[in-house]
C-alpha positions as CSV (number, residue, x, y, z in Angstrom):
1,M,24.7,-16.0,-25.7
2,T,21.6,-17.2,-27.0
3,H,21.1,-19.8,-24.3
4,Q,21.7,-17.0,-21.7
5,R,19.0,-15.0,-23.2
6,H,16.7,-18.1,-23.2
7,V,17.3,-18.9,-19.5
8,A,16.8,-15.0,-18.7
9,S,13.4,-15.0,-20.4
10,R,12.2,-17.8,-18.4
11,S,13.5,-16.3,-15.0
12,V,11.1,-15.2,-12.2
13,F,13.7,-12.5,-11.1
14,D,13.3,-10.7,-14.8
15,F,10.6,-8.7,-15.3
16,H,10.1,-9.8,-18.9
17,G,10.8,-13.2,-17.8
18,R,8.2,-15.9,-18.8
19,P,8.5,-18.9,-16.1
20,P,6.9,-21.9,-17.2
21,M,3.3,-22.4,-15.5
22,S,4.5,-24.9,-12.9
23,R,6.5,-22.0,-11.3
24,A,4.4,-19.1,-12.1
25,L,1.0,-20.3,-10.7
26,P,1.9,-21.0,-7.1
27,L,4.0,-17.7,-7.2
28,S,0.8,-15.8,-8.7
29,L,-1.3,-17.4,-5.9
30,Q,0.5,-15.8,-3.1
31,H,-0.3,-12.5,-4.8
32,I,-3.9,-13.5,-5.1
33,L,-4.4,-14.6,-1.6
34,A,-2.5,-11.8,-0.2
35,M,-5.0,-9.4,-2.0
36,I,-8.4,-11.2,-2.4
37,M,-9.5,-10.7,1.1
38,G,-9.0,-6.8,1.0
39,T,-10.6,-6.4,-2.4
40,I,-14.0,-8.1,-1.4
41,T,-14.0,-6.7,2.5
42,V,-13.9,-3.0,1.2
43,P,-17.2,-3.5,-1.2
44,I,-18.7,-5.6,1.8
45,I,-18.1,-2.7,4.2
46,V,-19.6,-0.2,1.9
47,A,-22.6,-2.1,0.9
48,G,-23.4,-2.6,4.5
49,T,-22.9,1.3,5.1
50,V,-25.2,2.3,2.2
51,G,-27.7,-0.4,3.2
52,A,-27.4,-2.3,-0.5
53,S,-29.4,-5.4,-1.3
54,V,-27.8,-8.9,-1.6
55,A,-27.7,-8.2,-5.4
56,Q,-26.0,-4.9,-5.1
57,T,-23.6,-6.4,-2.6
58,L,-22.6,-9.2,-5.2
59,M,-22.3,-6.7,-7.9
60,L,-20.0,-4.4,-5.8
61,I,-17.8,-7.3,-5.2
62,Q,-17.7,-8.6,-8.7
63,V,-16.9,-5.4,-10.4
64,S,-14.2,-4.8,-7.5
65,L,-12.6,-8.0,-8.6
66,M,-12.6,-7.0,-12.2
67,A,-11.3,-3.6,-11.8
68,S,-8.4,-4.8,-9.6
69,A,-7.6,-7.5,-12.6
70,V,-7.9,-4.7,-15.2
71,S,-5.9,-2.0,-13.3
72,T,-3.2,-4.4,-12.5
73,L,-2.9,-5.7,-16.1
74,I,-2.6,-1.8,-17.1
75,Q,0.2,-1.3,-14.7
76,L,2.2,-4.4,-15.8
77,F,2.0,-3.9,-19.5
78,G,0.9,-0.4,-20.0
79,V,-1.5,1.3,-22.5
80,W,0.0,4.4,-24.1
81,R,1.2,6.5,-21.3
82,F,-1.1,4.7,-18.8
83,G,0.7,1.9,-16.4
84,A,3.9,2.0,-14.6
85,R,5.1,-1.0,-16.3
86,L,6.4,-2.3,-13.1
87,P,5.8,-5.8,-11.2
88,T,2.9,-4.1,-9.0
89,I,-0.6,-5.0,-8.1
90,F,-3.4,-2.7,-8.0
91,G,-6.9,-3.1,-6.7
92,V,-9.7,-1.8,-4.6
93,G,-7.9,-0.8,-1.3
94,F,-8.3,-0.1,2.4
95,A,-6.9,3.5,2.3
96,Y,-10.3,4.6,1.0
97,V,-12.6,3.1,3.5
98,P,-13.0,5.5,6.2
99,T,-13.9,8.3,3.7
100,L,-16.0,5.8,1.6
101,T,-18.1,4.8,4.4
102,A,-18.4,8.5,5.7
103,V,-19.5,9.6,2.2
104,G,-21.8,6.7,1.9
105,A,-23.7,7.1,5.2
106,Q,-24.7,10.6,4.2
107,F,-25.0,10.5,0.3
108,G,-25.4,7.0,-0.6
109,L,-23.7,4.8,-3.2
110,E,-24.8,7.4,-5.8
111,G,-22.6,10.0,-3.9
112,I,-19.6,7.9,-3.3
113,L,-19.5,7.1,-7.4
114,G,-20.0,10.4,-8.4
115,A,-17.3,11.9,-6.1
116,Q,-15.1,9.2,-7.0
117,L,-15.3,10.1,-10.7
118,C,-14.1,13.7,-9.6
119,G,-11.3,11.9,-7.5
120,G,-10.0,9.9,-10.7
121,I,-9.8,13.2,-12.6
122,A,-7.7,14.6,-9.8
123,M,-5.3,11.5,-9.9
124,L,-4.9,12.1,-13.7
125,L,-4.0,15.8,-13.0
126,V,-1.1,14.7,-10.5
127,G,0.3,12.1,-12.9
128,I,0.2,14.6,-15.8
129,G,2.1,17.0,-13.7
130,I,4.1,14.9,-11.3
131,R,7.5,15.5,-13.3
132,P,8.0,19.2,-12.0
133,L,6.7,18.1,-8.6
134,R,8.9,15.0,-8.3
135,H,11.3,17.1,-6.2
136,L,8.8,17.1,-3.4
137,F,9.1,13.4,-3.0
138,P,12.9,12.8,-1.9
139,P,13.9,9.4,-0.5
140,V,13.1,10.8,2.9
141,V,9.6,11.6,2.2
142,A,8.9,8.4,0.1
143,G,10.6,6.6,2.9
144,V,8.2,8.3,5.5
145,V,5.1,7.0,3.5
146,V,6.2,3.2,2.7
147,L,6.9,3.3,6.5
148,V,3.8,4.4,7.8
149,I,2.2,2.0,5.2
150,G,3.9,-0.9,6.6
151,L,3.1,0.2,10.4
152,S,-0.3,1.1,9.5
153,L,-0.9,-2.6,8.2
154,Y,0.2,-4.1,11.5
155,D,-3.3,-4.2,13.3
156,I,-5.1,-5.5,10.2
157,A,-2.8,-8.4,10.4
158,I,-3.3,-8.9,13.9
159,H,-7.2,-8.8,13.6
160,Y,-6.9,-11.5,10.9
161,M,-4.9,-13.7,13.1
162,A,-7.4,-13.2,15.8
163,G,-10.4,-14.3,13.5
164,G,-11.3,-10.9,11.7
165,R,-13.1,-8.0,13.4
166,N,-16.6,-8.6,14.6
167,S,-16.2,-12.6,14.2
168,P,-17.9,-14.2,17.2
169,D,-15.0,-16.3,17.7
170,Y,-12.5,-13.4,17.8
171,G,-9.3,-13.8,19.9
172,G,-10.1,-17.6,20.4
173,G,-7.5,-20.4,20.8
174,Q,-8.5,-21.9,17.5
175,Q,-8.2,-19.0,15.5
176,W,-4.4,-18.2,17.1
177,L,-3.7,-21.9,16.6
178,V,-4.3,-21.7,12.9
179,A,-2.6,-18.3,12.7
180,L,0.6,-19.2,14.3
181,V,0.9,-22.7,12.5
182,T,0.6,-20.8,9.3
183,L,3.5,-18.2,10.4
184,A,5.5,-21.1,11.4
185,V,5.2,-22.6,8.2
186,V,5.8,-19.4,6.3
187,L,9.1,-18.6,8.5
188,G,10.4,-22.3,8.2
189,V,9.8,-22.5,4.6
190,S,11.5,-19.2,3.7
191,Q,14.4,-19.5,6.2
192,F,15.1,-23.2,5.7
193,G,13.6,-24.1,2.5
194,R,15.8,-24.4,-0.9
195,G,15.3,-23.4,-4.3
196,F,12.0,-22.7,-5.7
197,I,9.9,-23.9,-2.6
198,K,11.6,-21.1,-0.6
199,L,9.9,-18.5,-3.0
200,A,6.7,-20.1,-2.6
201,A,7.0,-19.8,1.6
202,I,3.4,-17.6,1.7
203,I,1.4,-20.3,-0.2
204,C,2.8,-23.0,1.6
205,G,1.9,-21.5,4.7
206,I,-1.5,-20.7,3.6
207,V,-2.2,-24.3,2.0
208,V,-1.1,-25.9,5.6
209,G,-3.2,-23.3,7.3
210,Y,-6.2,-23.8,5.1
211,V,-6.0,-27.8,5.8
212,L,-5.8,-27.2,9.5
213,A,-8.8,-24.8,9.3
214,L,-10.7,-27.2,7.5
215,A,-10.0,-30.0,9.9
216,L,-11.2,-27.7,12.9
217,G,-14.2,-26.8,10.9
218,M,-13.4,-23.3,10.3
219,V,-14.2,-23.4,6.5
220,D,-17.6,-22.4,5.3
221,F,-18.6,-23.1,1.6
222,T,-21.9,-21.8,1.6
223,A,-21.0,-18.7,-0.4
224,V,-19.9,-20.9,-3.1
225,T,-23.1,-23.0,-3.3
226,Q,-24.9,-19.9,-3.7
227,A,-22.9,-18.0,-6.1
228,A,-23.7,-18.0,-10.0
229,W,-21.5,-19.4,-12.5
230,F,-21.4,-16.2,-14.7
231,S,-22.0,-12.6,-14.7
232,A,-20.9,-9.6,-16.7
233,P,-20.5,-5.9,-15.5
234,R,-23.1,-3.5,-16.7
235,L,-22.4,0.4,-17.4
236,L,-23.9,2.9,-14.9
237,P,-25.7,0.3,-12.7
238,V,-26.2,3.0,-10.2
239,S,-26.8,6.9,-11.0
240,L,-23.9,9.3,-10.1
241,D,-24.7,12.1,-7.6
242,F,-22.1,14.9,-7.4
243,A,-22.4,16.5,-4.0
244,P,-19.9,19.2,-3.1
245,A,-18.8,17.9,0.2
246,A,-18.2,14.4,-1.0
247,I,-16.3,15.5,-4.0
248,L,-13.9,17.5,-1.5
249,S,-13.5,14.5,0.7
250,M,-12.8,12.3,-2.2
251,V,-10.5,14.4,-4.0
252,I,-8.3,15.0,-0.9
253,I,-8.1,11.2,-0.3
254,C,-7.3,10.4,-4.2
255,V,-4.5,12.9,-4.0
256,V,-2.9,11.7,-1.0
257,N,-3.4,8.0,-2.0
258,S,-1.2,9.2,-5.2
259,V,1.7,10.0,-2.5
260,Q,1.0,6.5,-1.2
261,T,1.3,5.1,-4.9
262,I,4.6,6.9,-5.5
263,G,5.8,5.0,-1.8
264,D,4.4,1.8,-3.0
265,L,6.2,2.0,-6.6
266,S,9.3,3.4,-4.9
267,A,9.5,0.4,-2.3
268,T,8.8,-1.9,-5.7
269,T,11.8,-0.8,-7.5
270,I,14.1,-0.5,-4.5
271,G,12.8,-3.8,-2.7
272,G,12.5,-6.0,-5.7
273,M,14.7,-4.4,-8.6
274,N,17.6,-2.7,-6.6
275,R,17.0,0.7,-8.2
276,E,15.3,3.9,-8.1
277,L,12.0,4.7,-9.7
278,G,12.0,6.3,-13.0
279,H,10.1,9.5,-13.8
280,R,8.0,7.8,-16.7
281,E,7.2,4.7,-14.6
282,L,5.9,7.0,-11.8
283,S,3.8,9.2,-14.1
284,G,2.5,6.2,-15.9
285,G,1.5,4.6,-12.4
286,L,-0.3,7.7,-11.4
287,L,-2.1,8.0,-14.7
288,G,-3.0,4.2,-14.8
289,N,-4.6,4.4,-11.4
290,G,-6.5,7.6,-12.1
291,I,-8.1,6.3,-15.4
292,C,-9.1,3.0,-13.7
293,T,-10.5,5.1,-10.8
294,L,-12.1,7.3,-13.0
295,V,-13.8,4.7,-15.5
296,G,-14.5,2.4,-12.5
297,A,-17.0,4.7,-11.1
298,L,-19.1,4.1,-14.5
299,F,-19.4,0.6,-13.6
300,A,-19.9,1.1,-9.6
301,A,-16.0,-0.6,-9.1
302,L,-14.6,1.4,-6.1
303,P,-11.6,3.5,-6.5
304,T,-8.1,1.5,-7.0
305,A,-4.8,1.8,-5.2
306,S,-1.4,0.0,-5.1
307,F,-1.6,-3.0,-2.7
308,S,1.3,-2.7,-0.2
309,Q,1.0,-6.3,0.8
310,N,1.7,-7.5,-2.7
311,V,4.9,-4.8,-2.6
312,G,6.0,-6.6,0.3
313,I,6.0,-10.0,-1.3
314,V,7.8,-8.5,-4.3
315,A,10.5,-7.1,-1.8
316,M,10.6,-10.6,0.2
317,T,10.9,-12.8,-2.6
318,K,12.3,-10.7,-5.3
319,V,10.2,-12.4,-7.9
320,V,9.3,-9.5,-10.4
321,S,8.4,-11.4,-13.6
322,R,5.4,-9.6,-14.8
323,S,3.9,-13.0,-16.1
324,V,3.7,-14.2,-12.6
325,L,1.6,-11.1,-11.5
326,A,-0.4,-11.2,-14.8
327,L,-1.6,-14.5,-14.1
328,A,-2.5,-13.3,-10.8
329,A,-4.7,-10.6,-12.7
330,V,-6.0,-13.2,-14.9
331,F,-7.4,-15.2,-11.9
332,M,-8.9,-12.2,-10.3
333,L,-10.6,-11.2,-13.7
334,A,-12.0,-14.9,-13.5
335,A,-13.2,-14.5,-10.2
336,G,-15.2,-11.4,-11.1
337,L,-16.8,-12.9,-14.3
338,I,-17.4,-16.3,-12.5
339,P,-18.5,-15.6,-9.1
340,K,-18.2,-19.2,-7.8
341,F,-14.7,-18.8,-8.6
342,G,-14.3,-15.6,-6.4
343,A,-16.4,-17.1,-3.6
344,L,-14.3,-20.1,-3.5
345,M,-11.2,-17.8,-2.6
346,T,-13.1,-16.3,0.3
347,T,-13.5,-19.4,2.1
348,I,-10.0,-18.7,3.3
349,P,-10.2,-18.1,7.1
350,Y,-8.9,-14.8,8.3
351,P,-6.4,-16.4,10.7
352,V,-4.7,-18.2,7.6
353,L,-4.6,-14.9,6.0
354,G,-3.1,-13.1,8.9
355,G,-0.7,-15.7,9.8
356,A,0.7,-15.5,6.2
357,T,1.0,-11.8,5.6
358,I,2.1,-10.5,9.0
359,T,5.7,-11.1,7.6
360,V,5.0,-9.4,4.4
361,F,3.8,-6.4,6.3
362,G,7.0,-6.3,8.2
363,M,8.9,-6.3,5.0
364,I,7.1,-3.2,3.7
365,T,8.2,-1.4,7.1
366,M,11.6,-2.4,6.4
367,T,11.5,-1.3,2.8
368,G,10.7,2.1,4.3
369,I,13.6,2.2,6.4
370,Q,15.7,1.2,3.8
371,L,14.3,4.0,1.8
372,L,15.1,6.4,4.5
373,T,18.8,5.5,4.7
374,R,19.2,5.8,0.9
375,D,19.4,9.7,1.8
376,E,22.0,11.0,4.3
377,L,20.2,11.1,8.2
378,S,20.9,14.6,8.6
379,G,19.3,16.6,11.6
380,R,16.9,18.0,8.7
381,N,16.1,14.7,7.4
382,M,15.7,12.9,10.9
383,T,13.3,15.6,11.8
384,I,11.3,15.4,8.8
385,A,10.9,11.7,9.4
386,S,10.5,11.6,13.1
387,L,7.7,14.5,13.3
388,S,5.8,13.1,10.2
389,L,5.7,9.8,11.9
390,A,4.7,11.2,15.3
391,L,1.8,13.3,13.8
392,G,0.6,10.7,11.4
393,L,0.5,8.0,13.9
394,G,-0.4,9.8,16.9
395,L,-3.6,11.4,15.3
396,A,-4.6,7.8,14.0
397,A,-4.2,6.7,17.5
398,A,-6.3,9.6,19.1
399,P,-8.8,10.8,16.3
400,E,-11.1,12.5,18.9
401,A,-8.2,15.0,18.9
402,M,-9.5,16.5,15.7
403,Q,-13.0,16.8,16.7
404,A,-13.4,20.5,16.7
405,L,-12.2,20.6,13.0
406,P,-14.9,20.6,10.1
407,S,-16.3,17.3,9.3
408,T,-14.8,17.4,5.9
409,L,-11.2,17.9,7.3
410,Q,-11.7,15.1,9.8
411,L,-12.7,12.9,6.8
412,A,-9.6,13.8,5.2
413,L,-6.9,14.0,8.0
414,G,-8.5,10.9,10.2
415,S,-9.2,8.5,7.3
416,S,-5.5,7.0,7.3
417,P,-2.2,8.0,9.0
418,I,-0.7,8.0,5.7
419,V,-2.5,11.0,4.9
420,V,-1.1,13.2,7.8
421,A,2.4,11.7,7.5
422,A,2.6,12.3,3.6
423,L,1.3,15.8,4.2
424,S,3.5,16.5,6.8
425,A,6.6,15.2,5.2
426,V,6.2,17.1,1.7
427,T,5.2,20.1,3.9
428,L,8.4,20.0,6.1
429,N,10.6,19.2,2.9
430,L,9.5,22.5,1.5
431,V,9.9,24.5,4.5
432,L,12.8,23.6,6.6
433,P,16.0,24.8,4.9
434,Q,18.3,22.3,2.7
435,T,21.1,21.2,4.9
436,S,23.6,18.2,4.6
437,L,25.6,16.6,7.3
438,A,28.5,18.4,5.8
439,D,26.8,21.7,6.5
440,E,25.8,20.8,9.9
441,Q,29.3,19.8,10.5
442,A,30.6,22.9,9.4
443,E,28.0,24.9,11.3
444,R,29.1,23.3,14.5
445,Q,32.8,24.2,13.9
446,R,31.8,27.9,13.2
447,M,29.9,27.6,16.5
448,A,33.1,26.5,18.1
449,A,35.2,29.3,16.8
450,R,33.0,31.8,17.9
451,M,32.7,30.4,21.3
452,D,36.6,30.3,21.5
453,A,36.7,34.0,20.3
454,Q,34.1,35.3,22.7
455,D,36.0,33.2,25.6
456,A,39.4,35.0,24.6
457,A,37.5,38.4,24.7
458,S,36.1,38.1,28.0
459,P,37.6,40.4,30.8
460,G,38.2,37.4,33.2
461,H,40.3,35.4,30.4
462,T,44.0,34.6,31.4
463,E,44.7,31.8,29.3
464,E,46.8,33.7,26.6
465,V,49.8,34.1,29.0
466,P,52.2,35.6,26.2
467,S,49.9,38.4,25.4
468,V,49.9,39.5,29.4
469,S,53.7,39.3,29.3
470,A,54.0,41.6,26.2
471,R,52.0,44.2,28.0
């Protein structure tokens, strides 16, 4: 029995497992490489929108990396009621980008951070009151959210594979060669590999793709040579501005992001741990995200969210050891404190990341489908899922359809298909009557009986011969 406990404590498939560094390091690198480009891309986009200086841009990148690390550690280990205590990665996410850029263009970085502080408070309120509201998020709602998350990430993966948006070589032959070689290695190792190497399929693909990109001259080390060796965050490096329109937009996207968090946490427990999400885990996850978003605003760290691509890695590999993910958080913290380290990670070309992560995004989609099928696919549930998907993805594909709406609503609804899909699914789940497959079958039988009775009572009906003879 002692030996079994010892083995379990070192297993990568046990949340409390502590695998040796030789196993944990490559598995944690998969999570780092899947999230780091997104983590640094968001502050770069925001910096360009608000016209930040080079020093401000580097500061935004630095604190975003550290916020991602601290947020992940809180989610893994928990502090009082904060943290889901699940194998999940949190960090500065793409879901906020449309709202951040719209607010930043009008109110600057000061307006973003002031509104973000209020958005963090809204997240905390959702986390505190989630228990009585949990019935609003049955498997059909959570499944729709996770499914849309996966579907909405596909274009990111394709843009990465083609070289990244605005790249002068976008869509070039070299870009696709590197991306497809990386993808082929990931598929080959994941399907034909054995033992531990199979779990490290993504990192194997990234290594091969990086070496190929290096040979083709696609790797630029300029950022590494220019980055400093050490830099610490400062409290309130930017003053806060509380503009009502900015606050409303940020509060809406933060509340809706809480629904995405519910979907990601549900996908983590179902896809990686084969069980439903617990109430305490859900509340802790929302509270942890809220406090990190709130406090992060004081250090100019942009709002945090659950990282769907890392959820996909957990679902694909079934590696749930928090030691593995904690090691990834430590590396992110080091990248924030040691800018040269973070700069080195950013030298990985976009085609390598795209080729390595597109299978992960597909896994997120399949986890959403798996969530949907955990509940019976009655006509009611199929209506909720199909209409929510149609509205969310449809409006995202045609944002000009909302041009007559107030700008604030355009910001809130047009920021992501996840917003519209989540609001639609929650609303339909509340409005549509609760009917099961058995209820629908019983209703069809009652309708058939009424139709038979009407046919029997019609003047021209002659099928009941015994009744005619009796007369």
